[in-house]
C-alpha positions in Angstrom: 15.0 5.5 15.2 14.4 8.9 16.8 11.3 10.9 15.6 12.0 14.5 14.8 10.3 16.9 17.3 8.7 18.9 14.5 7.1 15.8 13.1 5.3 15.1 16.4 4.3 18.8 16.6 2.8 18.7 13.1 0.9 15.6 13.9 -0.6 16.9 17.1 -1.6 20.2 15.5 -3.2 18.3 12.6 -5.1 16.1 15.0 -6.6 19.2 16.6 -7.5 21.0 13.4 -9.1 18.6 11.1 -12.8 17.7 11.4 -13.7 14.5 13.3 -14.2 11.7 10.9 -17.0 9.2 10.9 -16.0 5.5 10.7 -17.4 3.6 7.8 -20.0 1.0 8.6 -20.4 -0.9 5.4 -21.3 0.7 2.1 -22.5 4.3 2.4 -26.0 4.8 0.8 -24.9 8.2 -0.4 -28.1 9.9 0.5 -26.2 12.8 2.0 -23.2 14.9 1.3 -19.8 13.1 1.6 -16.9 14.9 3.2 -13.3 14.2 2.4 -12.6 12.9 5.9 -15.5 10.4 5.6 -14.2 9.2 2.2 -10.7 8.6 3.7 -12.2 6.7 6.7 -14.2 4.5 4.3 -11.1 3.8 2.1 -9.0 2.9 5.1 -11.7 0.5 6.4 -12.8 -1.0 3.1 -10.2 -0.6 0.4 -9.1 -4.0 -1.0 -5.5 -3.0 -1.6 -5.1 -2.3 2.1 -6.8 -5.6 3.0 -4.5 -7.5 0.7 -1.4 -5.7 2.1 -2.6 -6.6 5.6 -2.4 -10.3 4.8 1.3 -9.9 4.3 1.6 -9.0 8.0 -0.2 -12.2 9.0 2.1 -14.2 6.7 5.2 -12.5 8.2 3.9 -13.3 11.7 3.4 -16.9 10.8 6.9 -17.0 9.3 8.3 -15.6 12.6 6.5 -18.2 14.6 7.9 -20.8 12.3 11.4 -19.6 12.8 11.0 -19.7 16.6 10.1 -23.4 16.3 13.8 -24.2 15.6 14.5 -23.4 19.3 11.9 -25.9 20.5 12.3 -29.6 20.8 10.5 -31.9 18.3 8.5 -34.8 19.5 7.4 -37.6 17.3 5.1 -40.5 18.0 5.8 -43.5 15.8 4.8 -47.1 15.2 6.2 -49.6 12.7 5.7 -53.2 11.6 8.6 -55.3 10.5 8.9 -58.8 9.2 11.8 -60.8 7.7 14.5 -63.4 8.2 17.7 -61.3 8.2 19.8 -62.6 11.1 20.9 -59.1 12.2 17.4 -57.8 12.2 16.1 -60.9 13.9 18.6 -60.6 16.8 18.1 -56.9 17.4 14.3 -57.1 17.3 14.1 -60.2 19.5 16.5 -58.7 22.0 14.4 -55.5 22.1 11.3 -57.7 22.6 13.2 -59.3 25.5 12.4 -62.6 23.9 15.7 -64.0 22.4 15.4 -67.9 22.3 18.0 -70.2 23.9 20.2 -72.3 21.7 19.7 -69.9 18.8 21.4 -70.6 15.4 22.8 -67.2 14.7 23.3 -68.0 11.0 19.8 -69.3 10.6 17.6 -67.8 13.3 14.4 -68.1 11.2 11.8 -65.5 10.4 10.4 -62.8 12.8 7.7 -60.2 13.1 7.9 -57.1 15.2 5.6 -54.2 16.2 7.5 -51.3 17.5 5.8 -48.2 19.1 7.4 -45.3 20.8 8.3 -41.6 20.9 11.3 -39.7 19.6 12.5 -36.3 20.8 15.2 -34.1 19.3 16.5 -30.6 20.1 19.2 -28.6 18.4 21.8 -27.3 20.8 24.1 -25.4 18.4 24.0 -24.6 14.7 26.4 -21.8 14.3 23.8 -19.2 15.2 21.8 -19.9 12.0 18.5 -20.3 13.8 18.9 -17.1 15.7 19.8 -15.2 12.5 16.8 -16.8 10.7 14.5 -15.6 13.5 16.0 -12.1 13.2 15.4 -12.1 9.5 11.8 -13.1 10.1 11.4 -10.2 12.5 12.7 -7.8 9.9 10.2 -9.3 7.4 7.4 -8.5 9.8 8.6 -4.9 10.2 8.9 -4.6 6.5 5.3 -6.0 6.0 4.0 -3.5 8.5 5.8 -0.7 6.7 4.3 -1.9 3.4 0.8 -1.6 4.9 1.7 1.9 6.1 2.9 2.8 2.7 -0.3 1.5 1.0 -2.4 3.4 3.5 -0.4 6.6 2.8 -0.9 6.1 -1.0 -4.6 5.3 -0.7 -5.3 8.4 1.5 -3.4 10.5 -1.1 -5.4 8.9 -4.0 -8.7 9.6 -2.1 -7.8 13.2 -1.6 -6.7 13.5 -5.3 -9.9 11.8 -6.5 -12.1 13.9 -4.2 -10.7 17.2 -5.3 -10.5 16.1 -8.9 -14.2 15.3 -8.7 -14.9 18.7 -7.2 -12.8 20.3 -9.9 -14.7 18.4 -12.6 -17.9 19.5 -11.0 -16.8 23.1 -11.3 -16.1 22.4 -15.0 -19.6 21.1 -15.4 -21.1 24.2 -13.7 -19.0 26.5 -16.0 -20.0 24.5 -19.1 -23.7 24.7 -18.0 -23.5 28.5 -17.5 -21.8 28.9 -20.8 -24.4 26.9 -22.6 -27.2 28.8 -20.9 -25.7 32.1 -21.7 -25.2 31.3 -25.4 -28.6 29.7 -25.7 -30.3 32.8 -24.1 -28.3 35.1 -26.5 -29.3 32.9 -29.4 -33.0 33.1 -28.4 -32.8 36.9 -28.3 -30.9 37.1 -31.6 -33.5 34.9 -33.3 -36.2 37.3 -32.2 -34.2 40.2 -33.5 -33.4 38.3 -36.7 -37.1 37.8 -37.3 -37.5 41.6 -36.9 -34.7 42.1 -39.5 -32.2 43.7 -37.2 -29.7 40.9 -37.0 -27.8 39.1 -39.8 -28.3 35.4 -40.5 -24.5 35.0 -40.1 -24.7 36.1 -36.5 -27.3 33.5 -35.8 -25.1 30.8 -37.4 -22.1 31.9 -35.3 -24.2 31.6 -32.2 -25.5 28.2 -33.2 -22.0 27.0 -33.7 -20.9 28.3 -30.3 -23.9 26.7 -28.7 -23.0 23.3 -30.3 -19.4 23.7 -29.0 -20.8 24.5 -25.5 -23.0 21.4 -25.6 -20.0 19.3 -26.6 -17.9 20.8 -23.8 -20.7 20.1 -21.3 -20.8 16.4 -22.3 -17.0 16.2 -21.9 -17.2 17.9 -18.5 -19.9 15.6 -17.3 -18.0 12.5 -18.5 -14.9 13.7 -16.7 -16.9 14.3 -13.5 -18.4 10.8 -13.8 -15.0 9.3 -14.2 -13.7 11.1 -11.2 -16.7 10.0 -9.1 -16.2 6.4 -10.3 -12.5 6.5 -9.3 -13.5 7.8 -5.8 -16.1 5.1 -5.2 -13.6 2.5 -6.3 -11.1 3.7 -3.8 -13.6 3.5 -1.0 -14.7 0.0 -2.1 -18.2 1.1 -3.1 -20.1 0.1 -6.2 -20.3 2.8 -8.9 -23.1 5.4 -8.4 -24.6 7.9 -10.8 -25.0 10.7 -8.3 -22.7 11.5 -5.4 -22.8 14.8 -3.6 -19.4 16.0 -2.3 -18.8 18.6 0.4 -17.2 21.4 -1.5 -16.6 23.5 1.6 -13.6 21.6 2.7 -9.8 21.9 2.9 -7.1 19.4 2.4 -6.9 17.9 6.0 -3.1 18.5 6.2 -0.9 20.9 8.2 2.4 21.2 6.4 5.8 22.6 7.4 6.7 25.9 6.0 9.9 24.9 4.3 11.2 22.1 2.2 14.1 21.4 4.6 11.7 20.8 7.5 9.6 18.5 5.3 12.7 16.6 4.2 13.7 15.8 7.8 10.2 14.4 8.5 10.0 12.5 5.2 13.3 10.7 5.9 12.0 9.6 9.3 8.3 9.0 8.6 8.1 7.7 5.0 7.1 4.0 5.2 9.3 3.2 2.1 12.4 4.3 4.0 11.6 1.8 6.7 11.0 -0.9 4.1 14.3 -0.1 2.4 16.2 -0.1 5.7 14.6 -3.4 6.7 15.6 -4.9 3.3 19.3 -3.9 3.9 19.2 -5.2 7.5 17.8 -8.5 6.3 20.5 -8.8 3.7 23.2 -8.2 6.3 21.7 -11.0 8.5 21.5 -13.2 5.4 25.2 -12.7 4.9 25.9 -13.6 8.5 23.8 -16.7 8.2 25.6 -17.8 5.0 28.9 -17.5 6.9 27.5 -19.5 9.8 27.1 -22.6 7.5 30.8 -23.2 7.9 30.3 -23.9 11.7 29.4 -27.3 13.2 26.1 -28.4 14.7 25.2 -30.3 17.8 21.9 -32.1 18.3 20.5 -34.0 21.4 18.2 -36.9 20.6 16.3 -39.4 22.6 14.1 -42.4 21.8 11.7 -44.4 24.0 9.9 -47.5 22.5 8.5 -51.0 23.1 8.7 -54.0 20.8 6.4 -57.0 20.5 5.5 -59.6 17.9 1.8 -59.6 19.0 1.0 -56.2 20.5 1.6 -57.5 24.0 3.4 -54.3 25.2 4.6 -54.1 28.8 7.0 -52.0 30.8 9.2 -55.1 31.1 9.9 -54.6 27.4 10.6 -50.9 27.3 13.7 -49.5 25.7 15.3 -46.1 25.4 18.3 -44.5 23.7 19.8 -41.0 24.1 22.8 -39.3 22.6 24.5 -36.3 21.2 25.2 -35.9 17.5 28.0 -33.6 16.4 28.2 -32.8 12.7 30.7 -30.5 10.8 30.5 -30.3 7.1 34.2 -30.0 6.0 33.5 -30.0 2.3 30.2 -29.4 0.5 31.4 -28.9 -3.0 31.7 -25.1 -2.6 28.0 -24.4 -1.9 28.7 -22.5 1.3 31.1 -20.2 -0.5 28.6 -19.5 -3.2 25.9 -18.8 -0.6 28.2 -16.1 0.9 28.8 -14.6 -2.5 25.0 -14.5 -3.2 24.4 -12.9 0.2 27.0 -10.3 -0.5 25.4 -9.4 -3.8 22.0 -9.2 -2.2 23.4 -6.8 0.5 25.0 -4.6 -2.2 21.7 -4.5 -4.0 19.7 -3.6 -0.8 22.1 -0.7 0.0 21.8 0.7 -3.5 18.0 0.4 -3.3 18.0 2.2 0.0 20.0 5.1 -1.5 17.8 5.1 -4.6 14.7 5.3 -2.4 16.1 8.2 -0.4 16.7 10.2 -3.6 13.3 9.3 -5.0 11.5 10.5 -1.9 13.4 13.8 -1.8 12.6 14.3 -5.5 8.9 13.6 -5.0 8.9 16.0 -2.1 10.7 18.7 -4.1 8.3 18.3 -7.0 5.3 18.6 -4.7 6.6 21.8 -3.2 7.2 23.2 -6.7 3.7 22.2 -7.7 2.3 24.0 -4.7 4.1 27.2 -5.5 3.0 26.9 -9.1 -0.6 26.5 -8.0 -0.4 29.5 -5.7 1.0 31.6 -8.5 -1.7 30.5 -10.9 -4.4 31.3 -8.4 -3.0 34.8 -8.1 -2.8 35.3 -11.9 -6.1 33.6 -12.8 -8.0 35.5 -10.1 -7.0 38.7 -12.0 -7.7 37.1 -15.3 -11.2 36.1 -14.3 -12.0 39.6 -13.1 -10.7 41.2 -16.3 -12.4 38.6 -18.5 -15.7 39.1 -16.8 -15.5 42.9 -17.0 -14.5 42.7 -20.7 -17.4 40.3 -21.4 -19.9 42.6 -19.8 -18.7 45.6 -21.7 -18.6 43.8 -25.1 -22.1 42.3 -24.4 -23.5 45.8 -23.9 -21.9 47.0 -27.1 -22.9 43.9 -29.0 -26.5 44.2 -27.9 -26.3 47.8 -28.9 -25.0 46.9 -32.3 -21.6 48.5 -32.0 -19.6 45.2 -31.7 -19.7 42.0 -33.8 -21.0 38.6 -32.6 -17.5 37.3 -33.2 -16.0 39.7 -30.7 -18.8 38.8 -28.2 -18.2 35.0 -28.6 -14.4 35.5 -28.2 -14.9 37.4 -24.9 -17.4 34.8 -23.7 -15.0 32.0 -24.4 -12.1 33.8 -22.8 -14.2 34.3 -19.6 -15.0 30.6 -19.5 -11.4 29.6 -20.0 -10.3 32.0 -17.2 -12.9 30.5 -14.9 -11.7 26.9 -15.8 -8.1 28.0 -15.1 -9.1 29.4 -11.8 -10.9 26.3 -10.7 -8.0 24.1 -11.8 -5.5 26.2 -9.9 -7.7 26.3 -6.8 -8.0 22.5 -6.6 -4.5 21.9 -7.8 -3.3 23.8 -4.7 -5.2 21.4 -2.4 -3.9 18.4 -4.3 -0.3 19.7 -4.2 -0.7 20.0 -0.4 -1.8 16.4 -0.1 1.1 15.4 -2.4 3.5 17.0 0.0 2.0 15.1 2.9 2.1 11.9 0.9 5.8 12.5 0.0 6.4 13.1 3.7 4.6 9.8 4.6 2.3 11.5 7.1 -1.1 11.1 5.5 -1.9 7.8 7.1 -1.0 9.1 10.6 -3.8 11.7 10.4 -6.3 8.9 10.8 -4.2 6.5 12.9 -3.9 8.3 16.2 -2.0 5.5 17.8 1.0 6.4 15.5 1.2 9.7 17.3 
């Protein structure tokens, strides 16, 4: 399959732009700030989902080696002991021993014992192409397993970026909640002093105490969200949960994206691992149909046998025997099983083709939604930036008027809450933009290639 030139260009530019990553060497002690590139490297090196997916490659390789064995001769060493008085067996075994008695009564030859040791060889010369088709199907399975690992890596990198920026976003929420609580508590302290002097109503104190309780509750929720995000991140990088993890907030999503959806679509249809897996599934189904048809064809085997017989283990070259021959077999009627196998293979092919078409539509839908989310985040950043500025200015004006006694505590609390909400919305939009960028890269299937330079 040809790789689109723009895909190669994007990968090369990305390799030059993003910061060099440090390979993970066991569990990170977390005594320093963790960058997003480091988190991704650790996940790719240690994540258990990737490790489990990699075992499928080894299984597929073993299956391929097994299919290749059909082209090799089989060699069997054997030894058997026989005893009896059947005339036919007596004659054959004694002749093979080169020890047939004179004046033998063929109807009553007597009893015999025989030890036979030898080697058998067999090789299939023709089986309608079934073995070659089986090998090709095993090769497709290996390609599919490799694509599956690529897909898991792509998803894991996306999840690490999502968790990393979600943790940063949750950290922003914590900082905003702490500022809000500090502001309200400081105002409450001032108002209590003024209330003691008789210049503030008790109702104002109660309103501030209620707002302080709400701020504490919001701070607890924000800290819990932050802890959950950190826990999700440490799980992805296969590290035990930690209470404190410093993340590098001065970072960007390590992705360089095409400017239009159409450009991204071309890359996605070529680079997305799921497309390779779906195509491999369809190819395997076609091969399976051909193999089912091949069961109508004959088979031809070559076999040889070298052995020695004795009744007392006295083997010698004077008693050696061999046989060799060709076996031709053609199943003319099998009760209709071959016809049913063809029908089953045809249904499997139809299913694989439908799945391939479904996967294509799903990838394009994911990519389109990711672009829409990016545009939404950009618009929200533009709007919320203005909202934060206006809310902060309004709060400062109302605070001055409130402290001067010309505005109510209710008005002050409303403006303070509006400012905090605007800041939260700004933080959400800021990190949602980064997450949307990574989602576009995930939908394109290129995230894994940023850390796998061999794929370039």
